[in-house]
C-alpha positions in Angstrom: -117.6 156.2 -140.9 -119.6 157.5 -137.9 -119.9 160.9 -140.2 -120.5 161.7 -143.7 -119.9 165.9 -144.2 -116.5 166.8 -145.2 -115.7 170.6 -146.1 -116.7 172.1 -149.4 -119.4 172.5 -151.4 -122.2 170.7 -151.9 -125.6 170.5 -154.1 -128.7 170.5 -151.6 -130.0 167.4 -152.2 -126.2 166.0 -151.8 -126.2 168.2 -148.3 -129.5 166.4 -147.4 -128.6 163.0 -147.9 -125.1 163.3 -146.0 -127.1 164.9 -143.1 -129.4 162.2 -142.9 -126.6 159.6 -142.5 -124.9 161.9 -140.3 -127.8 161.8 -137.9 -128.4 158.0 -138.4 -124.6 157.4 -137.2 -124.7 159.5 -134.3 -127.6 157.6 -133.2 -126.2 154.1 -134.1 -123.0 155.4 -132.1 -124.9 157.7 -129.0 -121.7 158.1 -127.0 -118.9 156.8 -129.4 -116.0 159.1 -127.8 -116.5 157.5 -124.7 -115.8 154.2 -126.2 -111.7 154.3 -125.9 -111.5 155.4 -122.4 -114.2 152.2 -121.5 -112.5 149.8 -123.4 -108.8 150.6 -121.9 -110.3 150.3 -118.1 -112.2 147.1 -119.2 -109.0 146.0 -120.5 -106.8 146.8 -117.5 -109.3 145.5 -115.3 -109.6 141.7 -117.2 -105.7 142.0 -117.8 -105.2 142.5 -113.9 -107.3 139.5 -113.3 -106.2 137.7 -115.6 -102.3 138.2 -113.6 -103.7 137.4 -110.7 -105.1 134.0 -111.8 -101.4 133.2 -112.6 -100.4 133.2 -109.5 -103.3 133.7 -106.9 -105.6 131.4 -108.4 -103.7 128.2 -108.8 -101.9 128.8 -105.5 -103.8 126.7 -102.1 -102.6 127.2 -98.8 -99.9 124.6 -98.0 -99.4 123.2 -101.7 -96.2 123.5 -103.6 -96.3 125.4 -106.8 -94.0 124.6 -109.9 -93.3 127.4 -111.7 -92.5 126.8 -114.8 -89.4 128.9 -117.1 -89.1 127.6 -120.3 -88.0 128.8 -124.1 -86.4 131.6 -124.4 -86.9 134.3 -121.0 -88.3 137.9 -121.5 -90.2 140.5 -119.8 -93.5 138.4 -120.6 -91.7 135.2 -118.8 -90.6 137.6 -116.1 -93.5 139.4 -115.4 -95.8 135.6 -115.3 -92.9 134.7 -112.4 -93.4 137.9 -110.5 -97.4 137.4 -110.5 -97.1 133.9 -109.9 -95.0 134.6 -106.7 -97.0 137.7 -105.5 -99.7 134.9 -105.9 -98.2 132.2 -103.8 -97.3 134.5 -101.0 -100.7 135.9 -100.5 -102.1 132.3 -100.7 -100.0 130.7 -98.3 -97.8 128.4 -100.5 -95.7 125.9 -98.6 -93.0 125.7 -100.7 -92.3 127.3 -104.7 -90.0 125.0 -107.5 -88.8 126.6 -110.3 -88.8 124.4 -113.3 -86.0 125.4 -115.7 -86.0 124.2 -119.5 -84.5 127.3 -121.1 -81.4 128.5 -123.3 -81.3 132.0 -121.8 -82.9 135.3 -122.9 -82.8 138.9 -121.8 -80.7 140.4 -119.2 -83.1 142.8 -117.7 -85.7 139.8 -117.6 -83.7 137.7 -115.9 -82.7 139.9 -113.1 -86.2 140.9 -112.6 -86.9 137.0 -112.0 -83.9 137.0 -109.7 -85.4 140.1 -107.0 -88.6 138.5 -107.2 -87.8 135.2 -106.3 -85.0 136.4 -103.3 -87.8 138.7 -102.2 -90.3 136.2 -101.5 -90.6 134.9 -98.4 -91.4 131.4 -99.5 -89.0 128.5 -99.5 -87.4 128.3 -103.3 -85.8 125.6 -104.9 -84.8 124.7 -108.8 -85.4 121.6 -111.0 -83.4 121.8 -114.0 -85.1 119.8 -116.3 -82.7 119.6 -119.3 -80.7 123.0 -119.6 -80.2 126.3 -117.3 -78.3 128.2 -120.0 -77.2 131.8 -119.7 -80.1 133.6 -118.1 -81.2 130.4 -116.8 -78.2 129.7 -115.1 -78.7 133.2 -113.0 -82.5 132.1 -112.3 -81.5 128.5 -111.3 -78.7 130.0 -108.5 -81.1 132.0 -106.9 -82.7 128.9 -105.1 -80.8 127.6 -102.3 -81.4 124.1 -103.2 -80.4 122.9 -107.0 -81.8 119.6 -109.1 -80.8 118.6 -112.1 -82.4 115.7 -113.9 -79.4 113.5 -115.2 -78.2 114.8 -118.7 -78.9 118.2 -118.2 -76.5 121.2 -117.9 -75.8 124.7 -116.6 -73.6 127.4 -117.1 -72.5 129.6 -120.4 -73.7 133.0 -119.2 -71.5 135.5 -120.9 -73.2 138.4 -122.1 -74.0 138.6 -126.0 -74.9 141.4 -128.0 -77.5 141.1 -130.8 -76.7 143.2 -134.1 -79.5 144.8 -136.1 -79.3 142.0 -138.6 -79.8 139.2 -135.8 -76.0 138.5 -135.9 -74.3 137.7 -132.6 -71.6 140.3 -131.5 -68.9 140.5 -128.7 -69.9 142.6 -125.5 -67.3 144.6 -123.8 -65.7 144.5 -120.3 -68.1 146.7 -118.6 -70.9 144.0 -119.1 -69.0 141.1 -118.5 -67.7 142.6 -115.0 -71.5 143.6 -114.1 -72.9 140.2 -114.7 -69.6 138.4 -113.1 -70.4 140.9 -110.0 -74.6 139.6 -110.2 -73.7 136.1 -110.4 -71.0 136.0 -107.9 -73.8 138.1 -105.4 -76.2 136.0 -105.8 -73.9 132.6 -105.4 -73.0 133.8 -102.2 -76.2 134.9 -100.9 -78.1 131.6 -101.4 -74.8 129.2 -100.2 -73.3 128.4 -103.9 -70.1 128.8 -104.8 -69.1 132.1 -106.3 -66.4 131.0 -108.2 -68.7 128.6 -109.8 -70.9 131.6 -110.7 -68.3 133.8 -111.9 -66.9 131.0 -114.1 -70.3 130.7 -115.8 -70.1 134.3 -117.0 -66.2 135.5 -117.1 -63.6 132.6 -119.4 -60.9 134.3 -117.9 -62.2 132.7 -114.3 -60.3 129.6 -113.5 -61.6 127.4 -110.8 -60.2 124.3 -109.3 -61.8 121.9 -106.8 -60.0 120.6 -103.5 -61.0 117.2 -102.5 -60.6 116.4 -98.7 -61.6 113.4 -97.3 -64.1 113.0 -100.8 -65.7 116.5 -100.0 -64.5 119.3 -102.7 -64.1 122.6 -101.9 -64.2 125.3 -104.8 -60.8 127.5 -104.9 -59.3 129.6 -107.1 -56.3 128.2 -108.9 -53.4 130.5 -106.5 -55.3 128.9 -103.7 -55.0 125.4 -105.7 -51.6 125.7 -106.1 -50.8 127.2 -102.4 -53.0 124.0 -100.8 -50.9 121.5 -103.0 -47.8 122.7 -101.9 -48.4 122.7 -98.2 -49.5 118.6 -99.3 -48.7 116.6 -102.2 -51.3 113.9 -101.2 -54.0 116.1 -101.9 -56.7 115.7 -104.5 -57.3 118.9 -106.9 -59.2 118.5 -110.2 -59.4 121.8 -112.5 -63.5 122.3 -112.8 -63.1 125.6 -115.5 -59.6 126.3 -117.3 -58.4 129.5 -118.1 -60.4 130.5 -121.5 -63.1 128.5 -121.3 -66.8 129.2 -120.1 -68.0 126.7 -117.3 -70.8 124.2 -118.1 -71.5 121.4 -115.8 -73.4 118.4 -116.9 -75.8 117.2 -113.9 -73.2 114.7 -112.4 -70.9 117.6 -112.2 -72.7 119.8 -110.5 -73.8 117.3 -108.0 -69.7 116.5 -108.0 -68.9 119.9 -107.4 -71.6 120.6 -104.8 -73.6 123.1 -107.1 -76.5 120.5 -107.1 -77.6 118.6 -104.5 -79.2 115.3 -106.2 -80.3 114.6 -109.7 -83.9 112.7 -109.0 -85.4 111.4 -112.4 -88.8 112.8 -112.0 -90.2 116.6 -110.8 -92.1 114.1 -108.2 -89.1 112.9 -106.5 -87.2 115.5 -106.2 -90.5 117.6 -104.0 -90.6 113.9 -102.0 -86.8 114.6 -101.4 -87.8 118.0 -100.1 -90.0 116.4 -97.7 -93.1 117.5 -99.1 -95.9 115.6 -100.8 -95.9 115.7 -104.3 -99.7 115.1 -104.8 -100.2 118.6 -103.8 -98.2 119.9 -106.4 -100.1 122.6 -108.5 -98.2 124.2 -111.8 -98.7 128.1 -112.5 -100.0 128.8 -116.4 -99.4 132.0 -118.0 -102.7 133.7 -118.2 -104.4 135.0 -121.3 -103.5 138.7 -120.0 -99.8 138.2 -120.2 -99.8 136.3 -123.6 -102.2 139.6 -124.8 -99.3 141.9 -122.9 -96.5 139.8 -125.2 -98.3 140.0 -128.3 -98.9 143.9 -127.6 -95.1 144.8 -126.9 -93.9 143.0 -129.9 -91.7 145.6 -131.9 -94.4 144.9 -135.1 -97.3 144.7 -133.1 -96.0 148.5 -131.5 -95.3 149.7 -134.5 -98.7 149.0 -136.4 -100.6 150.4 -132.8 -98.7 153.3 -133.2 -99.0 153.7 -136.8 -103.1 153.0 -136.9 -103.0 155.3 -133.5 -101.7 158.6 -135.4 -103.5 158.3 -138.7 -106.9 157.6 -137.1 -106.3 160.9 -134.6 -105.2 162.6 -137.9 -107.6 161.4 -139.9 -110.4 162.4 -137.0 -109.0 166.2 -137.3 -109.9 166.4 -140.7 -114.0 166.7 -139.9 -116.0 168.6 -137.2 -117.3 166.2 -134.1 -115.6 162.9 -133.3 -116.2 159.7 -134.9 -115.4 156.6 -135.6 -111.5 157.0 -136.8 -110.7 159.2 -133.9 -112.3 156.4 -131.3 -110.5 153.5 -133.1 -106.9 156.1 -133.3 -107.4 156.3 -129.6 -108.0 152.8 -128.8 -105.0 152.0 -130.8 -102.7 154.4 -128.7 -104.2 153.1 -125.5 -103.7 149.5 -126.4 -100.2 150.5 -127.0 -99.6 152.5 -124.0 -101.1 149.8 -122.0 -99.6 146.8 -122.8 -96.4 148.4 -122.1 -97.5 149.9 -119.2 -98.7 146.1 -117.9 -95.5 144.4 -119.3 -93.2 147.1 -116.9 -91.7 149.3 -119.5 -94.0 152.5 -119.7 -94.7 154.3 -116.6 -97.9 157.1 -115.9 -95.6 159.6 -116.8 -95.0 158.3 -120.2 -98.6 158.3 -121.2 -99.5 161.7 -119.6 -96.5 162.9 -121.5 -98.2 161.8 -124.3 -101.7 162.8 -123.9 -100.1 166.0 -122.7 -98.3 166.2 -126.3 -102.0 165.6 -128.4 -103.7 168.1 -125.9 -101.1 171.3 -127.3 -100.9 169.8 -131.0 -104.9 170.2 -130.9 -104.7 172.9 -129.3 -102.4 174.6 -131.7 -104.0 173.5 -134.8 -107.8 174.1 -134.3 -107.2 177.3 -131.8 -104.0 179.1 -131.8 -103.5 180.6 -135.5 -100.1 179.4 -137.0 -97.7 177.0 -135.8 -95.4 178.0 -132.5 -94.1 177.2 -128.9 -97.5 175.1 -128.2 -97.1 172.6 -131.1 -93.4 172.5 -130.9 -93.9 171.4 -127.0 -96.9 169.1 -128.8 -94.5 167.4 -130.8 -91.6 166.9 -127.9 -94.2 165.5 -125.5 -95.5 163.0 -128.1 -92.0 161.9 -129.1 -90.7 161.6 -125.6 -93.8 159.6 -124.8 -93.2 157.0 -127.2 -89.6 156.9 -126.7 -89.7 156.4 -123.1 -92.8 153.5 -123.7 -90.1 152.1 -126.1 -87.1 151.7 -123.8 -86.9 150.6 -120.3 -83.9 152.3 -119.3 -84.0 156.1 -121.0 -80.6 156.5 -120.8 -78.6 153.0 -122.2 -75.5 151.7 -120.1 -75.4 148.2 -120.8 -75.0 146.8 -124.3 -78.5 145.2 -124.1 -79.5 148.6 -123.1 -78.6 149.9 -126.8 -80.1 146.5 -128.4 -83.4 147.6 -126.8 -82.6 151.0 -128.1 -81.8 149.5 -131.6 -85.3 147.9 -131.6 -87.3 150.9 -130.5 -85.6 153.0 -133.2 -86.4 150.5 -135.7 -89.8 150.8 -134.7 -90.5 154.7 -134.3 -88.6 154.6 -137.9 -91.4 152.2 -139.0 -94.3 154.6 -137.5 -92.6 157.6 -139.1 -92.7 156.5 -142.4 -96.1 154.5 -142.2 -97.8 157.5 -140.8 -96.5 159.9 -143.4 -97.5 157.5 -146.3 -101.1 157.7 -144.6 -101.0 161.3 -144.0 -100.0 162.5 -147.2 -102.6 159.9 -148.9 -105.4 161.4 -146.4 -104.2 164.7 -147.2 -104.5 164.1 -150.9 -107.8 162.7 -150.2 -109.6 165.4 -148.5 -108.1 168.5 -149.8 -110.8 170.6 -147.9 -109.7 169.3 -144.6 -109.3 171.7 -141.6 -105.9 170.8 -141.0 -105.2 171.6 -144.8 -106.6 174.8 -144.4 -105.1 175.9 -140.9 -101.5 175.0 -142.7 -102.0 176.5 -146.1 -103.0 179.5 -147.2 -105.9 179.2 -150.0 -107.9 182.5 -149.7 -107.8 185.4 -152.2 -108.1 188.7 -151.3 -109.6 190.5 -154.3 -110.7 193.7 -155.2 -113.8 192.3 -156.0 -114.3 191.2 -152.7 -113.9 194.3 -151.1 -110.6 194.2 -150.0 -108.7 197.6 -150.1 -104.9 197.8 -150.9 -102.1 198.5 -148.2 -101.6 202.4 -149.4 -105.7 203.4 -147.9 -105.3 202.0 -144.4 -104.2 205.0 -142.4 -107.6 206.8 -143.4 -109.2 203.9 -141.3 -107.8 205.1 -138.0 -110.9 206.3 -135.8 -113.5 204.6 -137.9 -115.9 202.2 -136.1 -117.7 198.8 -137.6 -118.0 195.6 -136.6 -116.0 192.2 -136.4 -117.2 189.9 -139.5 -115.3 186.8 -137.3 -113.9 185.7 -134.3 -110.5 188.0 -133.3 -108.3 185.5 -132.1 -106.5 187.9 -131.8 -106.6 188.1 -136.0 -109.5 188.2 -138.5 -112.0 190.6 -140.6 -114.3 193.5 -140.5 -116.2 195.6 -141.8 -114.7 198.8 -141.6 -116.4 202.2 -143.1 -118.4 199.5 -145.6 -115.5 197.8 -146.3 -114.1 194.1 -145.6 -110.8 194.6 -143.9 -107.9 192.3 -142.2 -107.5 193.4 -138.4 -105.9 192.5 -135.0 -106.4 193.3 -131.8 -104.0 194.1 -129.0 -104.2 190.7 -127.8 -107.9 190.5 -126.3 -110.5 187.9 -127.9 -113.1 189.3 -129.6 -116.2 187.4 -130.6 -117.9 188.0 -134.2 -120.3 190.5 -134.8 -119.3 192.8 -132.1 -118.8 196.9 -132.6 -115.0 197.7 -133.2 -113.1 200.9 -133.7 -110.0 201.1 -135.5 -107.6 202.4 -132.2 -104.2 202.2 -134.5 -102.9 201.7 -138.2 -99.1 200.5 -138.6 -98.2 200.1 -142.2 -100.7 197.4 -143.3 -101.5 196.4 -139.9 -105.0 197.5 -138.6 -105.3 197.6 -134.7 -109.2 197.5 -133.4 -110.8 197.3 -130.1 -114.2 196.7 -128.8 -116.4 199.9 -129.2 -116.3 201.2 -125.5 -113.6 199.2 -124.5 -110.4 201.0 -122.5 -107.4 200.9 -124.6 -103.9 201.3 -124.4 
């Protein structure tokens, strides 16, 4: 620890040892209170440079930037894609190819990726290397040119819910309708069949293909029946029957016009676009993005919050500022910093938490009792943590409730772990400052000079001096006796001359000698 002096009585030899240790520790850590802010700023700066390296450092003017979207799509992947796209725009990249091999992931992450790609001024193509399932299908149809490796698949994008035990749950019509509209609108904007996109989300959407001179025309079942009635020789085919989600192979996607080609390699696809495959550069996930994904993991978030709260609480047990407070602050900064960089937390969330800590410290260390400041501080702290754990404060869709459920699990873990730790600290340090503020341990015996309440009226008009700071209550020496007194709201320092201005029951009101009273 950074200092070795606890509250309580010690022998002179013990005190000397502890004071020497404290002085040595302060020499070893001359500016420990500034460490958290410096470390946090360094992390933010390095993270920012790391994020830039994921896009701008690999992007070269005139190059073809390949952005791989593999495995599970989460907020970390969304951040990686957005940073890569921004770096490509700044560096003058000629073309972007999104290489897909994913079974899907988070809906909100996929929507973020879709928005980033559609807002990019650089031409974008998609290359499905094995799979573009669920959220991957939405990312794929964001590109105007789609190529699929032979044997790859795309589709099956109906939303599913994840229960508390990791089990899959059926979502409601609201979620299906919302995603159906998003898929349809994305397909329309990028020149793809909205019916094919819609059938990937909603099993009730029936899709037919009508071939005119070998060219497919994607229509609904009612349109297909109408066209067949006009010409019996018209060739038709059911693409997606009612009650089945649409999943297309590469050959089917090519047949029905969703994919433009089925090249064997990525180089062949780039060459078919009229671009030089030798100019291809692959964007890589930076170390800072991996750090952010690690910091925002539910278990890691819970541990950071727990150790942060315990570090701050332990620091309140002793005078000054030391390693426990520094580490606690650092853990909290890592928690909020990771969530801020991942796009979960905002500056308001961090500000709420800091204000809450300030109000709580004010209540515990300055204002007697526990009132409005303490309650407001607790509310601000809880609100800051909640807002940092969830992306949408008011849940609307099932995936929002899933995120809320994950946040609640993290929060419950923090509360239980922090409570156990605080109780352990409470038992270990019975003479701590926080315990003294919360538990009345002083005794006012007659042997110490305290008087009974019935004789207090005789003190009115007498003079004395303050034995402690009066904020507004404290102790004073009146007529040679120690008396519990209080002012009428003003602050009076220790060892100031006083006069008893009023006695109401067992309450003795004083004012500084010479000051005007009301």
